C-alpha positions as CSV (number, residue, x, y, z in Angstrom):
1,M,-38.3,160.4,-71.8
2,R,-39.4,162.2,-68.7
3,F,-42.7,163.9,-68.2
4,F,-43.0,163.9,-64.5
5,S,-42.1,167.5,-63.6
6,D,-40.8,170.7,-65.2
7,N,-38.9,171.2,-61.9
8,A,-36.3,168.8,-63.4
9,A,-35.9,170.6,-66.7
10,A,-32.5,171.8,-67.8
11,C,-31.3,175.4,-67.2
12,H,-31.6,177.7,-70.2
13,P,-28.2,178.3,-71.9
14,A,-28.7,182.1,-71.2
15,V,-28.9,181.3,-67.5
16,L,-25.7,179.4,-67.5
17,E,-24.0,182.2,-69.4
18,A,-25.3,184.8,-67.0
19,L,-24.0,182.7,-64.0
20,A,-20.6,182.6,-65.6
21,E,-20.7,186.4,-66.1
22,A,-21.7,186.9,-62.5
23,N,-18.8,184.9,-61.2
24,A,-16.7,187.9,-60.3
25,M,-16.2,189.9,-57.1
26,D,-19.0,192.2,-56.3
27,T,-20.9,193.4,-53.2
28,A,-22.4,190.7,-51.1
29,Y,-26.0,189.8,-50.4
30,D,-28.3,191.9,-52.5
31,G,-26.1,195.0,-52.9
32,D,-24.6,193.8,-56.1
33,T,-25.1,195.4,-59.6
34,W,-27.3,192.5,-60.8
35,S,-29.7,192.7,-57.8
36,A,-29.9,196.5,-58.1
37,R,-31.4,196.1,-61.6
38,L,-34.3,193.9,-60.6
39,D,-36.8,196.6,-59.5
40,G,-36.3,198.5,-62.7
41,V,-36.5,195.5,-65.0
42,F,-39.6,194.0,-63.3
43,S,-41.2,197.5,-63.1
44,E,-40.9,197.8,-66.9
45,L,-42.4,194.3,-67.4
46,F,-45.4,195.0,-65.2
47,E,-45.8,198.6,-66.3
48,T,-45.8,200.0,-62.7
49,K,-43.3,200.5,-59.9
50,V,-42.6,197.2,-58.1
51,R,-40.2,195.8,-55.6
52,A,-38.6,192.6,-56.8
53,L,-36.8,190.3,-54.4
54,W,-34.9,187.1,-55.3
55,V,-35.5,183.9,-53.2
56,T,-34.3,180.4,-53.8
57,T,-37.6,178.5,-53.8
58,G,-41.3,178.9,-54.7
59,T,-42.2,177.9,-51.1
60,A,-40.2,180.8,-49.7
61,A,-41.7,183.2,-52.3
62,N,-45.2,182.1,-51.4
63,C,-44.7,182.2,-47.7
64,L,-42.8,185.4,-47.4
65,A,-45.6,187.0,-49.5
66,L,-48.3,185.6,-47.2
67,A,-46.4,186.7,-44.1
68,A,-46.4,190.3,-45.5
69,L,-50.2,190.1,-46.1
70,C,-51.5,188.1,-43.0
71,P,-50.8,188.5,-39.3
72,P,-50.1,185.4,-37.1
73,Y,-53.7,185.6,-35.8
74,G,-55.3,185.8,-39.2
75,A,-56.4,183.4,-41.9
76,I,-55.5,182.9,-45.6
77,L,-58.2,181.7,-48.0
78,C,-57.0,179.3,-50.6
79,H,-58.2,176.3,-52.7
80,R,-57.9,173.0,-50.8
81,D,-55.6,171.7,-53.6
82,A,-53.4,174.8,-53.4
83,H,-49.6,174.2,-53.2
84,I,-49.5,176.1,-49.9
85,E,-51.9,173.6,-48.4
86,V,-50.8,170.3,-50.1
87,D,-47.1,170.5,-50.8
88,E,-45.4,173.0,-48.5
89,A,-45.1,171.0,-45.3
90,G,-46.8,173.6,-43.1
91,A,-44.5,176.4,-44.3
92,P,-47.2,179.1,-44.5
93,G,-47.9,178.6,-40.8
94,F,-44.2,178.6,-40.0
95,F,-43.4,181.8,-42.0
96,T,-46.5,183.7,-40.7
97,H,-46.0,182.4,-37.1
98,G,-49.3,180.8,-36.9
99,A,-51.8,182.0,-39.6
100,K,-54.5,179.5,-40.5
101,L,-55.3,178.3,-44.0
102,M,-59.0,178.2,-44.8
103,L,-59.8,175.9,-47.6
104,L,-62.1,176.6,-50.5
105,D,-63.5,174.3,-53.3
106,G,-63.7,175.0,-57.0
107,A,-63.4,173.2,-60.3
108,G,-59.9,172.7,-61.7
109,A,-58.4,173.9,-58.4
110,K,-59.6,177.5,-59.1
111,V,-61.2,179.7,-56.5
112,T,-64.4,181.7,-57.3
113,P,-65.7,184.9,-55.9
114,A,-68.8,183.1,-54.6
115,A,-66.6,180.7,-52.7
116,V,-64.6,183.6,-51.1
117,E,-67.8,185.4,-50.2
118,A,-69.4,182.3,-48.7
119,A,-66.3,181.5,-46.6
120,C,-66.2,185.1,-45.2
121,D,-69.9,185.1,-44.5
122,R,-69.6,181.9,-42.4
123,I,-67.1,183.6,-40.0
124,R,-68.5,185.6,-37.1
125,A,-66.9,189.0,-36.5
126,D,-65.8,188.3,-32.9
127,V,-62.7,187.3,-31.0
128,H,-63.7,183.6,-30.9
129,Q,-63.1,182.9,-34.6
130,V,-60.1,183.4,-36.8
131,Q,-60.7,186.3,-39.2
132,P,-59.6,186.1,-42.9
133,H,-56.8,188.6,-43.9
134,A,-55.6,187.3,-47.2
135,L,-56.6,185.4,-50.4
136,S,-54.1,183.3,-52.3
137,I,-54.7,181.8,-55.8
138,T,-52.5,179.8,-58.1
139,N,-52.1,180.8,-61.7
140,A,-51.9,178.4,-63.5
141,S,-53.7,176.3,-60.9
142,E,-52.5,172.9,-59.6
143,Y,-54.6,171.3,-62.4
144,G,-53.1,173.5,-65.1
145,Q,-56.2,175.8,-65.4
146,V,-55.7,179.5,-66.1
147,Y,-57.3,182.5,-64.5
148,R,-58.1,185.1,-67.1
149,A,-57.6,188.8,-66.2
150,A,-61.4,189.2,-65.8
151,E,-61.5,186.3,-63.3
152,V,-58.6,187.7,-61.3
153,G,-60.3,191.1,-61.3
154,A,-63.5,189.7,-59.9
155,L,-61.6,188.1,-57.1
156,G,-59.7,191.3,-56.6
157,E,-62.9,193.2,-56.1
158,V,-64.0,190.8,-53.5
159,A,-60.6,190.9,-51.7
160,K,-60.7,194.8,-51.7
161,R,-64.2,194.9,-50.4
162,R,-63.5,192.3,-47.7
163,G,-60.1,193.9,-46.7
164,L,-58.1,190.9,-47.8
165,G,-54.5,191.0,-49.1
166,F,-54.3,189.3,-52.5
167,H,-51.5,186.9,-53.4
168,M,-50.9,185.0,-56.6
169,D,-48.7,181.9,-56.7
170,G,-47.3,182.1,-60.1
171,A,-45.1,179.0,-60.2
172,R,-46.3,178.6,-63.8
173,F,-47.1,182.2,-64.4
174,A,-45.2,182.1,-67.7
175,N,-47.4,179.2,-68.9
176,A,-50.5,181.1,-67.9
177,I,-49.6,184.3,-69.7
178,A,-48.5,182.2,-72.8
179,F,-51.9,180.7,-72.9
180,T,-54.1,183.8,-72.6
181,G,-51.8,186.3,-74.3
182,E,-52.8,188.9,-71.8
183,R,-50.3,191.5,-70.4
184,P,-48.8,190.6,-67.1
185,A,-50.1,193.8,-65.6
186,E,-53.7,193.0,-66.5
187,V,-53.6,189.6,-64.7
188,T,-51.9,191.0,-61.6
189,W,-51.9,194.5,-60.0
190,R,-54.5,196.0,-62.3
191,A,-56.8,193.1,-61.2
192,G,-56.0,193.8,-57.5
193,V,-53.1,191.5,-56.8
194,D,-50.7,192.8,-54.1
195,A,-47.9,190.2,-54.3
196,L,-46.8,187.6,-57.0
197,S,-44.6,184.6,-56.6
198,F,-43.1,184.6,-60.1
199,G,-41.8,181.2,-61.0
200,F,-38.5,180.7,-62.9
201,V,-37.1,177.4,-61.8
202,K,-39.8,175.5,-63.7
203,N,-39.2,177.7,-66.7
204,G,-35.4,177.5,-67.4
205,G,-34.0,178.9,-64.2
206,M,-31.6,177.0,-61.9
207,S,-32.3,178.1,-58.3
208,A,-34.0,181.5,-58.4
209,E,-37.6,182.7,-58.1
210,A,-38.9,186.3,-58.0
211,L,-41.1,187.7,-55.3
212,I,-42.9,190.8,-56.8
213,F,-44.6,193.3,-54.5
214,F,-47.0,195.7,-56.3
215,K,-47.3,197.6,-53.0
216,P,-43.6,198.4,-52.6
217,E,-44.0,199.2,-48.9
218,L,-44.6,195.5,-48.3
219,A,-41.0,194.7,-49.3
220,E,-39.3,196.5,-46.4
221,E,-40.4,194.1,-43.7
222,T,-40.0,191.2,-46.1
223,L,-36.3,192.0,-46.4
224,V,-35.9,191.3,-42.7
225,R,-38.1,188.2,-42.9
226,R,-36.0,186.9,-45.9
227,K,-32.8,187.2,-43.8
228,R,-34.4,185.6,-40.7
229,A,-35.7,182.7,-42.8
230,G,-32.2,182.0,-44.1
231,H,-32.9,183.0,-47.7
232,L,-30.5,186.0,-47.9
233,L,-27.7,184.4,-49.9
234,S,-24.3,185.9,-49.6
235,K,-23.8,185.7,-53.4
236,G,-27.2,186.9,-54.3
237,R,-26.0,188.1,-57.6
238,F,-26.2,184.5,-58.9
239,L,-29.9,184.5,-58.3
240,A,-30.5,188.0,-59.8
241,A,-28.4,187.0,-62.8
242,Q,-30.8,184.1,-63.5
243,L,-33.9,186.2,-63.3
244,L,-32.4,189.0,-65.5
245,A,-31.4,186.4,-68.2
246,L,-34.9,185.0,-68.5
247,I,-36.6,188.4,-68.5
248,D,-34.2,189.5,-71.2
249,Q,-35.6,189.0,-74.7
250,D,-38.8,187.6,-73.1
251,R,-37.2,184.2,-72.7
252,W,-39.5,183.5,-69.8
253,L,-42.5,183.9,-72.2
254,V,-40.9,182.0,-75.1
255,N,-40.2,179.1,-72.7
256,G,-43.8,179.1,-71.5
257,R,-45.1,179.0,-75.0
258,T,-42.7,176.1,-75.9
259,A,-43.8,174.0,-73.0
260,N,-47.5,174.7,-73.7
261,A,-47.1,173.7,-77.3
262,A,-45.6,170.3,-76.4
263,A,-48.6,169.7,-74.1
264,R,-51.0,170.5,-76.9
265,V,-49.5,167.7,-79.0
266,L,-50.1,165.2,-76.2
267,A,-53.6,166.6,-75.5
268,E,-54.6,166.0,-79.1
269,A,-53.5,162.4,-78.8
270,A,-55.2,161.9,-75.4
271,G,-58.6,163.2,-76.7
272,A,-61.5,161.9,-74.5
273,R,-59.1,160.6,-71.9
274,L,-58.4,164.2,-70.7
275,A,-59.8,164.8,-67.2
276,L,-59.6,168.6,-67.8
277,P,-59.0,170.9,-70.7
278,V,-55.3,171.4,-71.4
279,E,-54.5,175.1,-71.0
280,T,-50.8,175.1,-70.0
281,N,-48.1,172.4,-69.7
282,E,-49.9,170.0,-67.4
283,L,-52.1,167.2,-68.6
284,F,-54.3,164.9,-66.4
285,V,-55.0,161.8,-68.4
286,Q,-57.4,158.9,-67.5
287,M,-55.9,155.5,-67.9
288,T,-55.8,152.2,-66.1
289,A,-52.9,150.9,-64.1
290,D,-52.1,148.4,-66.8
291,E,-52.0,151.1,-69.5
292,A,-49.8,153.3,-67.3
293,A,-47.5,150.3,-66.8
294,R,-47.2,149.8,-70.6
295,L,-46.1,153.4,-71.1
296,R,-43.5,153.1,-68.3
297,A,-42.2,149.9,-69.8
298,A,-41.7,151.8,-73.0
299,G,-39.5,154.3,-71.2
300,Y,-41.9,157.1,-70.3
301,D,-41.8,158.7,-66.8
302,F,-44.8,160.4,-65.1
303,Y,-46.7,160.6,-61.9
304,D,-49.8,158.7,-60.9
305,W,-52.2,161.4,-59.7
306,A,-55.5,159.9,-58.7
307,P,-57.1,156.5,-59.1
308,G,-57.3,155.9,-62.9
309,E,-55.5,159.2,-63.7
310,V,-51.9,160.2,-64.4
311,R,-50.2,163.6,-64.7
312,L,-48.0,164.5,-67.6
313,V,-45.9,167.7,-67.5
314,T,-44.0,169.1,-70.5
315,S,-41.0,171.5,-70.1
316,W,-39.5,174.3,-72.1
317,D,-36.6,172.0,-73.2
318,Q,-38.8,168.9,-74.0
319,D,-37.5,166.7,-76.8
320,M,-40.2,167.0,-79.4
321,G,-39.2,163.6,-80.8
322,A,-40.1,162.1,-77.4
323,V,-43.3,164.1,-77.3
324,G,-44.3,162.7,-80.7
325,K,-43.6,159.2,-79.6
326,L,-45.5,159.5,-76.4
327,A,-48.5,160.9,-78.3
328,E,-48.4,157.9,-80.6
329,A,-48.2,155.6,-77.6
330,I,-51.1,157.2,-75.9
331,A,-53.2,157.1,-79.0
332,A,-52.4,153.4,-79.4
333,L,-53.6,152.4,-75.9
């Protein structure tokens, strides 16, 4: 009864079927028939012409995007709890060859226009200080909070006025869209986003993430960077097949809704213990070490997050029987 990460969820059956179908001789790298379909399929989803590249990890997707948006001598504005700051082992600096992360504050790990403006205003426009070149946000945030289209648009306006590239880390993009019901286009390029790391591994994929460029010209240099970084797989068709399988029939969105629904069951049981509103498939629940130990002794697995707080994550394939039992256990604490 595991609730520690949706990274550990099973692969969707359609993904496994697609991998089997792709297990045939084809052109190597990204010249195969599966990879050739990605631009068209994602352009249809986002209602505009995009370039869609497969990569193996969210870290690679994030950092390749940032390298396209920020030079080595520039800075990337992000929340201090952003994955690119806390959980990517310095990969942004590695991929960009030296760009600096400038950290912002904000409730629920969300960045605000005022915080971006204040950070930019503090920097002198001279050669002695690193100048900001990009803004990165996470949707849903590291605390499961969702940016609505209007919020992204407000940040996009600031980014445009300040001359910043705009990146969205969408490791749980499906969960965010499932929560708001807004169209993917409204939350991304129509709101000013230049590049999106579209997460699939957490949402039924096996080993593939999508890097979406809403400015197609950004993809050309990234193709070289992807190769140089060791992310150009010889049998790229197996990555493309996973993405296509989850886009087909909106499986990515169905899976996001399913995971969110499981989280809502737990949220109702947690009640006043919730540290934040539950908007996606992550819950941050206040409980003592003894209470957490009681749940673990009963067979539940989850992360300790902060003193007196644990994190629970539901997945697209979560056993709803186990969800119901955990809800009862939490309510009984």
